[in-house]
Backbone bond lengths (Angstrom), bond angles and torsions (degrees), N, CA, C in turn:
res aa  C-N    CA-C-N  psi(-1)  N-CA   C-N-CA  omega(-1)  CA-C   N-CA-C  phi
1 X - - - 1.434 - - 1.531 109.19 -
2 X 1.312 117.04 134.93 1.455 123.55 -178.59 1.518 112.73 -61.26
3 X 1.320 118.11 -29.34 1.462 121.30 -173.95 1.516 113.64 -57.68
4 X 1.325 117.86 -22.06 1.452 119.48 -179.12 1.523 112.23 -81.71
5 X 1.340 118.10 -9.76 1.456 121.34 179.44 1.521 108.15 -86.81
6 X 1.303 115.93 130.26 1.455 119.79 178.03 1.522 108.72 -144.14
7 X 1.314 117.14 130.35 1.446 122.17 179.75 1.518 109.57 -113.14
8 X 1.330 116.58 131.19 1.459 118.69 172.61 1.522 108.44 -77.29
9 X 1.311 117.25 -42.36 1.457 122.53 177.16 1.521 106.56 -142.62
10 X 1.313 116.27 119.85 1.453 120.43 -178.14 1.517 110.59 -85.35
11 X 1.334 116.99 147.37 1.464 119.53 175.96 1.523 110.12 -60.99
12 X 1.322 116.87 146.99 1.474 121.56 -177.49 1.524 111.76 -58.41
13 X 1.326 118.42 -38.59 1.465 121.00 -178.98 1.519 110.84 -62.74
14 X 1.335 116.14 -38.47 1.464 119.41 178.25 1.519 110.04 -66.33
15 X 1.319 117.35 -42.17 1.460 121.62 -179.44 1.520 111.89 -60.29
16 X 1.319 116.57 -41.96 1.457 120.50 179.20 1.521 109.79 -63.33
17 X 1.329 118.39 -45.50 1.451 120.39 -178.61 1.527 111.32 -68.04
18 X 1.328 118.57 -33.21 1.462 120.43 177.53 1.525 109.53 -68.25
19 X 1.331 117.91 -39.55 1.462 120.24 178.05 1.537 110.34 -63.23
20 X 1.310 116.98 -39.89 1.463 120.72 176.68 1.521 110.70 -63.75
21 X 1.321 116.56 -41.37 1.462 121.22 177.76 1.532 110.26 -62.01
22 X 1.322 117.15 -42.06 1.459 121.18 178.67 1.525 110.18 -61.89
23 X 1.329 117.49 -44.81 1.466 120.53 177.54 1.526 109.96 -58.03
24 X 1.325 116.01 -45.82 1.465 119.85 -178.12 1.529 111.41 -63.83
25 X 1.326 117.68 -51.13 1.468 121.78 -174.65 1.524 114.08 -68.05
26 X 1.345 117.00 -34.10 1.451 119.51 -171.11 1.531 114.01 -110.76
27 X 1.331 117.78 -14.83 1.470 118.95 -179.27 1.524 112.32 -128.50
28 X 1.304 118.07 -23.36 1.456 120.34 -171.97 1.518 115.48 -100.28
29 X 1.312 117.79 1.06 1.460 120.25 -178.86 1.523 109.92 -129.57
30 X 1.306 115.73 161.16 1.454 121.92 -174.67 1.536 113.07 -60.37
31 X 1.307 118.33 -37.70 1.467 121.21 -177.54 1.511 114.11 -89.29
32 X 1.314 117.40 10.84 1.462 121.36 -175.80 1.513 114.44 -58.71
33 X 1.330 116.89 -42.51 1.470 119.05 -178.78 1.527 111.48 -66.16
34 X 1.329 116.62 -36.81 1.473 119.95 176.56 1.517 109.94 -64.74
35 X 1.334 117.42 -45.32 1.464 120.40 179.33 1.527 110.73 -63.60
36 X 1.323 117.36 -36.05 1.455 120.50 178.06 1.534 110.77 -63.62
37 X 1.313 117.12 -45.17 1.474 120.43 176.77 1.529 110.51 -61.38
38 X 1.339 116.33 -42.02 1.461 120.35 -179.05 1.524 111.79 -62.13
39 X 1.334 116.29 -46.75 1.468 118.92 -174.74 1.526 110.47 -69.78
40 X 1.330 117.79 -31.61 1.469 120.10 176.09 1.523 110.55 -65.57
41 X 1.322 117.04 -39.03 1.467 120.94 177.62 1.530 110.49 -68.09
42 X 1.339 116.70 -45.52 1.469 120.46 -178.24 1.520 112.57 -66.94
43 X 1.321 117.36 -28.00 1.475 119.59 177.04 1.526 109.47 -65.30
44 X 1.327 116.51 -41.70 1.472 120.39 180.00 1.518 112.16 -72.71
45 X 1.348 115.59 -39.62 1.467 119.37 -173.57 1.531 110.63 -151.98
46 X 1.325 118.08 104.19 1.465 119.90 175.14 1.525 109.85 -57.88
47 X 1.337 116.73 142.20 1.466 120.43 -178.63 1.517 109.81 -159.04
48 X 1.335 115.66 172.42 1.456 119.84 178.35 1.528 110.20 -87.72
49 X 1.324 115.99 170.43 1.466 121.83 -174.79 1.524 111.97 -64.23
50 X 1.323 117.34 -37.61 1.460 120.70 -178.84 1.531 111.10 -63.52
51 X 1.318 117.14 -46.86 1.465 121.67 179.25 1.532 109.84 -65.46
52 X 1.326 116.35 -40.86 1.463 120.66 178.64 1.532 111.00 -61.79
53 X 1.326 116.73 -42.30 1.469 120.81 178.02 1.526 110.72 -60.96
54 X 1.326 116.56 -43.43 1.479 120.10 178.14 1.522 110.69 -65.00
55 X 1.327 116.99 -44.61 1.466 121.38 -178.63 1.524 111.08 -60.20
56 X 1.320 116.39 -36.96 1.471 120.67 -177.80 1.527 112.66 -92.61
57 X 1.333 116.91 -3.17 1.471 122.16 -177.01 1.527 110.59 53.95
58 X 1.337 115.18 48.88 1.460 121.89 -179.78 1.523 109.46 -128.90
59 X 1.323 114.84 162.88 1.445 121.97 179.04 1.534 110.32 -65.84
60 X 1.325 116.36 138.50 1.464 122.74 -179.92 1.531 111.53 -57.08
61 X 1.331 117.75 -42.20 1.476 120.76 -178.77 1.526 111.36 -65.00
62 X 1.321 116.95 -36.17 1.466 120.10 176.74 1.524 110.11 -63.48
63 X 1.321 115.75 -44.78 1.462 120.72 179.68 1.524 110.72 -62.35
64 X 1.334 117.41 -45.18 1.470 119.17 -178.91 1.528 111.34 -65.87
65 X 1.323 117.75 -32.23 1.478 120.00 175.37 1.532 109.46 -60.68
66 X 1.324 116.88 -49.92 1.458 120.74 -178.69 1.523 111.83 -66.65
67 X 1.313 117.12 -33.38 1.464 120.51 175.15 1.531 109.76 -61.97
68 X 1.331 117.12 -45.79 1.470 120.08 178.90 1.524 111.35 -59.98
69 X 1.328 117.24 -41.82 1.467 121.09 178.82 1.530 110.09 -61.53
70 X 1.328 116.38 -45.61 1.468 119.06 -177.95 1.522 112.21 -72.22
71 X 1.319 118.13 -34.09 1.476 120.18 175.29 1.522 110.55 -64.76
72 X 1.310 116.53 -45.41 1.467 122.02 -179.25 1.525 110.95 -58.70
73 X 1.328 116.96 -31.06 1.458 121.67 -177.13 1.529 113.69 -102.51
74 X 1.331 116.60 18.27 1.476 123.69 174.35 1.520 113.73 59.92
75 X 1.334 117.20 32.54 1.459 121.44 175.33 1.521 109.43 -88.61
76 X 1.338 116.85 -40.16 1.460 122.34 178.25 1.520 109.29 -131.87
77 X 1.316 116.01 164.72 1.464 122.66 173.10 1.516 107.39 -143.25
78 X 1.330 116.29 162.71 1.458 119.72 -179.62 1.518 110.93 -108.23
79 X 1.320 114.07 160.32 1.457 120.91 -177.97 1.522 112.48 -68.21
80 X 1.331 117.10 -26.80 1.461 121.08 178.03 1.519 108.56 -156.99
81 X 1.289 116.62 158.09 1.468 121.34 -179.33 1.514 109.94 -100.91
82 X 1.314 116.70 137.34 1.450 122.33 172.20 1.516 116.80 79.46
83 X 1.321 117.90 3.40 1.460 117.87 -179.65 1.527 110.62 -109.43
84 X 1.312 115.28 146.88 1.460 120.71 178.03 1.525 109.17 -66.50
85 X 1.303 116.82 142.74 1.459 120.61 176.99 1.513 114.20 81.27
86 X 1.326 117.41 22.89 1.471 119.90 178.31 1.520 110.17 -55.90
87 X 1.295 116.87 137.58 1.457 123.23 176.85 1.524 107.46 -93.60
88 X 1.342 115.92 133.39 1.465 121.01 -177.92 1.519 110.42 -104.77
89 X 1.333 114.41 137.23 1.453 124.05 -178.53 1.521 109.44 -128.04
90 X 1.317 116.54 155.05 1.451 121.14 173.79 1.536 108.47 -77.92
91 X 1.330 117.76 138.09 1.466 120.37 178.70 1.523 110.42 -72.50
92 X 1.306 116.19 155.29 1.466 121.22 177.05 1.531 110.61 -64.20
93 X 1.328 116.41 -35.64 1.471 120.20 178.33 1.526 109.59 -60.02
94 X 1.329 116.00 -46.37 1.462 119.23 -179.60 1.517 111.18 -71.31
95 X 1.315 117.60 -38.61 1.469 121.98 179.50 1.537 110.02 -57.23
96 X 1.329 116.70 -35.31 1.466 120.68 178.57 1.533 111.96 -65.40
97 X 1.329 116.89 -17.74 1.472 121.92 -178.95 1.523 112.52 -110.37
98 X 1.321 116.24 20.16 1.470 120.25 -178.26 1.529 111.33 -58.08
99 X 1.332 117.41 -40.54 1.466 120.74 -179.48 1.527 111.16 -62.02
100 X 1.340 116.87 -35.83 1.463 120.16 176.54 1.527 110.38 -62.77
101 X 1.321 116.51 -42.60 1.466 120.35 179.07 1.522 110.74 -64.07
102 X 1.330 117.39 -41.52 1.464 120.27 -179.47 1.535 110.85 -66.75
103 X 1.323 117.51 -34.53 1.471 121.69 175.13 1.530 110.10 -63.28
104 X 1.310 116.21 -44.44 1.457 121.37 178.76 1.528 110.38 -65.45
105 X 1.321 116.73 -42.53 1.469 121.09 178.23 1.521 110.62 -58.03
106 X 1.323 116.82 -43.99 1.470 121.37 179.12 1.526 110.71 -61.48
107 X 1.319 117.28 -43.05 1.469 120.62 179.46 1.522 111.54 -65.37
108 X 1.322 116.89 -38.87 1.467 120.59 177.90 1.522 109.78 -63.87
109 X 1.324 116.77 -44.47 1.465 121.02 -179.86 1.522 111.83 -64.54
110 X 1.333 117.60 -39.82 1.475 121.33 177.12 1.527 110.49 -62.86
111 X 1.307 116.09 -43.85 1.475 120.58 179.07 1.529 110.15 -61.82
112 X 1.330 117.17 -42.14 1.464 121.95 179.28 1.533 110.85 -63.19
113 X 1.342 116.69 -42.31 1.468 120.24 178.83 1.525 111.45 -64.31
114 X 1.341 117.32 -42.03 1.471 120.75 178.21 1.517 110.65 -62.59
115 X 1.318 116.68 -40.50 1.456 121.38 179.86 1.529 110.74 -64.23
116 X 1.325 116.32 -42.37 1.477 120.32 178.51 1.521 111.36 -64.62
117 X 1.348 117.03 -42.30 1.468 119.76 178.57 1.528 110.53 -63.47
118 X 1.308 116.36 -40.66 1.461 121.07 -180.00 1.551 109.65 -63.95
119 X 1.312 116.79 -43.69 1.457 120.63 178.17 1.524 110.96 -63.93
120 X 1.321 118.01 -38.41 1.446 122.87 178.53 1.516 113.02 -63.51
121 X 1.349 116.41 -37.05 1.472 121.12 -179.98 1.525 111.92 -73.58
122 X 1.334 116.92 -29.13 1.460 119.45 -176.09 1.522 112.99 -82.32
123 X 1.326 117.22 -9.55 1.476 119.72 -178.16 1.492 112.05 -83.74
C-alpha cells in the first residue's frame, strides 16, 4: 500500500515527473476536471465511491473509473482492498505536490475565463 511511503524531501527528478503526471491527469485528459473535483473533495473528507458519487451527483461507474485511474497513478489509495465501502485517501506522495495541483487548477480556470470572454465578444 502506498500509504506507508513517506518522503521528507523527494529527489528533484521524482518531483518533475510527478508534476508532469499531475498535468496529464488533471489538465491533459478529458476526465481531468472530474478528477480535480474528486481529489479536492477527498482531501477535505476521505470517503467511499458511493458517497463520492452522490456528493458529486455523478454515476457510480464514472466515479469508480476515475478512482481506478487515480489509484493506478498513486494519487489516492483505499483503506482496504477487495471490500465493499473502501474509503479513499490522498497519498502522501501526492499530498506533497498539492501546490503543483493548485497552480495547474489556477491556470485551467484562467484559460476557461479567457475562452468565455472571447466567446462573449464574438456573439
